[in-house]
N, C-alpha and C positions, 0 to 999 in steps of 0.2 A: 441381135445385139450388134454393137460395133466391134468387128473382128480385130480392130486395131487397139482395143482396150488392153492395157497392160495390168498385170496383177497389182502392182503398187499404185495404180491409179484409182482403184475402187474405194468407195467409202468404207467398206468392210475392212480393208487393209489398214486404212488410215485410222479408223476408230479403234481397232484392236491394238494397233501400235501405241495408241495414247494411254493404254492401261496403266503404265507406270506413273504417269502424271496424275491420272484420276485417283489411283490408290494413295499416292502421296498427299494429294489435296484432301482426300477423305479422312485419312488418319490424323491430319493436323486440324482440320475444321471440326471434326466430330468428337475430338478428344473429351471435352468437358461434357458434352451431351451423352456420350456413351456411358460415362460414369454415373450420370443421373438416371439413365434408363436402367442400368444394372441395379441401382439402389431400389428403384420402383419394382423390379422383378423380385428382388430379395424379400420384399415385404410379403409377397405371395407365399413365402415359405415360413411365415411366422407360426408359432406354436407347434413347430415340428411337422407341419403339413408338407407332404411331398409336392414338388413342383411338377406340374403336367404341362407340356407344351404341345399345342396344335399348330400345324403350319397350313397355310392356305395360299396356293399359287397355281399358275398355269404355264405351260410351255417351258422355256428356258428357266424361268423363275421357279418352276416346280423342281427342276434339277438342282437349283440352289437350295431349295427346301430339303431335298434328299441329302445334300452335303451337311446342312444344319443338323439333320437327324444323327448322322454319324459323329459329328463334332460334339454336339450337346450330350448325347448319350455316353460317349467315351470320356469326355472331359468333366462333365457336371454330374453324371450319374442320375439323369432325369429321364422321364418317359416322354418320348416324342412320337407323335402320330400325324399323318396327313389327313386333312379334312377334304371331303369331296364337296366342292361348292354347290353341286346340284342338290345336295341334301336340303339346303336352304332355298336356293333359287328355283328349283323345279318341284321338289317334293314338299317344300314349305314346312319342313319339320322344325320343331323348336328343341333346342338342346339346353341342358343345364350346365353352364360353363363357369360358374362362380369360382374364383381362385385360379383359373387357368390362364396361362400366357398364350394368347392367340397371335401368332406371328404371320403377318402378311408380307409377301414379297412380290413386287410388281415394278416394271419399268415405267409404265404409263399411269398406273393408279386409276384406270378408267373402266376396266372390264365389269359389266353389270353384275355377273355372278359373284365376283370377289367382293364387290361393294355390299351386296346383299348379305353375304356370309359375315363380313366384318361388322356390319350393322347389327345383325342378330347376335353375334358373339358379344358385342359390347352391351346390348340390352340384357343379355343373360348373365352379366357380371364378370365377363372375362376382361383381362387387361390386353387391349389391342395395341400391338407395336407393329409398325409398318416400315419396311425397308423399301423406299420408293425413290425414283429418280425425279419425278415431277412433284415438288413439294406444294404445288398449288392444286393438285389433283383432288378429285372427290374422295379418294381413299385416304389421302393425307389429312383432309379436313375432318373426317369422322374418327380418326385414330386417337388413342390416348397419348401415344408417343410416336413421333416420326423420326426415323433415321435417314437423312438424305444420302443417296448413293454418290452424289457429287460427280456423276459421270458427264454432265453437260449434255448438250444436244446429241442425240444418236439418230442419224438419218437413214442408215442402211436398215432394210427390213430385218436382216439377220442381227440379232443382239450379240454383242461381243464385250465391249468395255463395261456395259451395264451388268452383264453376268459376272464378270470378274469382280466388279465393285460389290455385287451382292455377296460373293464368297468372302471378300475381305471384311465387309461389315459384320458378317457372321463371326469371323475370327476375332475381330476387334471387340465385339460384345462378349464373346466367350472369354477372352483374356481378362476382362474386368470381373466377370462373374466367378471365374476360377482363381482370380488373383494370381495369374501365371506370369512370372517374370520371363520364363523361357519363351512363351508365345509372344509376349510384348516385344522381346528382342528380335524374334523371327519376323514380326510384322515390320519392324523398323528397317529391316534389310530387304523387304519385299520389292519396293520400287526399283532398286538397283538390280535385283535378280530378274525381274520381269524384262528389263532392258537386255540383259545377257541372254535370257531364254529366247527372246525374239531373234537373236542372231544364230541360233543353233542350226546346224545343217541337217535338214530333213528332206531335202529335195529328191533324194533317191527313191523315196516312197511314192512320188507323184506318178511315175510311169505305170505302176501296178494299179493305183487307185483310179487313174483316168480311165482305164479299161474295165473297171469293175461294174457289175450290175447289181450284185447282192454281196453283202459282207457282214461279218460280225465285229462288234466293238466290245472289248473286254476290259473290265477294271474291277477293283474290289475295295471295300472299306471306304476310306476318304476319296478314293478315285472312282468309285462307281458313278457318282454324280457327273463327272466329266465324261465318262464313257457314254452316259445317257445323252449328254449335251452334244458330244461328237456325232453320235448316231443321228440325232435330229438335224445337225448341220449338213451331214452327208445327204440326207433326204432333201432338205430345204434349199440348199444352194447348188447341189450337183445333180439332183434327180437320181441318186443312188439309193437303192433299198438297203438300209443298214439297220441292224437291231443290236441293242446293247444288252449285255448279260454280265452278271457278277461272275468272277472267276470260280465261285463255288457252284452257281447255277449252270454254268456252261458245261459242267461235267455230266449233266443229265441229258435230256434230249438233244440240245444243240450240237453236242459232240459229233453226232452222226453226219451233220452237214459238212464238217471240215474234212474234206478229202483232197486229193491232189489238185493243186492250183486254186483251191478255194481261198479268197482273200480274208485275212483277219488283221484287225488293227488293235493293238493293246496299249494301255496306258497304266503305269504302275508307279506308286511311290515307295520309297525305301523304308518300309516298316514290316510288321509281322506278316503282312499279306504277300510280300515280294517273293518268298521262296516258292509258294504255291503257284503264283503267276508265271515264274520262270519255268517251273515244271510243265505247266500247260503249254507254254511257248515251245519248249523243247519237243513235246509230244506232237504238236502241230507241225513243227519243222520236219520231224521224222516222217510225217505223212506227205511231205512235199507241198504243204499248203503255202500260199503266198502271204507270209506274215511280215508285219513290221511292228516292233514293240519299243515304245519309248519308256524304258525302265532300266535300272542299273543291273549289272551282272557281268557276264563274260564279254568276249569280243566277236560274237556271232555276227554274220553278215546282215541278219534281220534286225539287229538292234539299232535304235536311233539314239543319239546322244541326249543327255539330260543335264540339268543343273542340280547339284546336291544341295538340299535344303531341309528344313524341318518338315517331317512327313505331311503335316496338315497344310503346309505352304506349297508343296510340290504340285498338287493338282492345279493350282492357279497358274503356275509356270507352264505346265504341260498344255493346258487348254489354250493359253494365249498363243503358244507356238503352233498348236493345231489349227487355230483360226487362220494363220498365215498360210498353212498348208492347204486347207480346204478351199480357201479363196483362190489359190493358184490352180487347184484341180478343177474348180468350177469354170474358170476362164478357159482352160485347155479343153473342156468339154463343150465349149461354145455357149456357156450360160453367164448371165450377169448376176453375181451373188448379192448385189444390192437390191435387186428387184425380182425375186423369184415369182414365177407365174402363180396366179390365184391367191397370193398372200398379201396382207396389209401389215403395216407397222403396228397398229393397234388392233388386236383381235378382240372383238366384243362378243363373248359367249354369255348365254343367259341360263 
């Protein structure tokens, strides 16, 4: 790659920075649509029938689906499960999905296995709702309802603004289904908070991450999805082997890995999960692990600054600032985050 390329010159940097504009556009443009989609979903609950939600996605979009699971289950009290697209595309199994909300999340809306799953779900009686950036895509055309991500063109192979837009669309839909004034208010503040989060000083984490070959990324609850996304971006843009774990799961086998100088990156929102995450961080620090934790608490040297916000909003702020960090780490490791080797913008799995 061009060794003169600066971090703020990459498409990844520019597109991640656009997140506040994207989210603001989405909240305004989708306002009436989201209300109508929420009404259509509520119909599925008629006669006291419980709502069951199935999510279908790949890659970063599947991490967004993980976020949807925590948000829907905690705020709506519904059952959410992830569908394996290969059940339809490879095994060609038929499922009985009448009365089910089938939520597809995709930037391109073109992956063959997602299309097969959505088509089969629709034929089996599910309500297919797609969160998709390309509203002219095959996925959009076969869905019952399409929620545009409004992210605009995303040219970097690494998804950034489209991922954040997926999370905000999930929260927007949840605010209408739950009739939550608190979440609506929090969403109205999100664009401004994203701009503030972008300016947070995380540079001191770069020197440790640049030298890393293997690391753990830890989150929990609403933040687990962004830990998964961060681990993917470490692999994708930096060539670093990173694995994401819940703050609960890391206490099992992965704890053995964290010894002196082992790198750990933690992301946590200020809710009921924070106490446990801080305890884990303190334990890792006592082992002289090389940790950086973007979460609220004391004034330890390993702590990165955050923006205080509604707990469901915080993951969006943290992942946006992370994109800026991982973009810089990739450049320092001599890689172009816009064009990772062996990867394409649209991944066509079957």
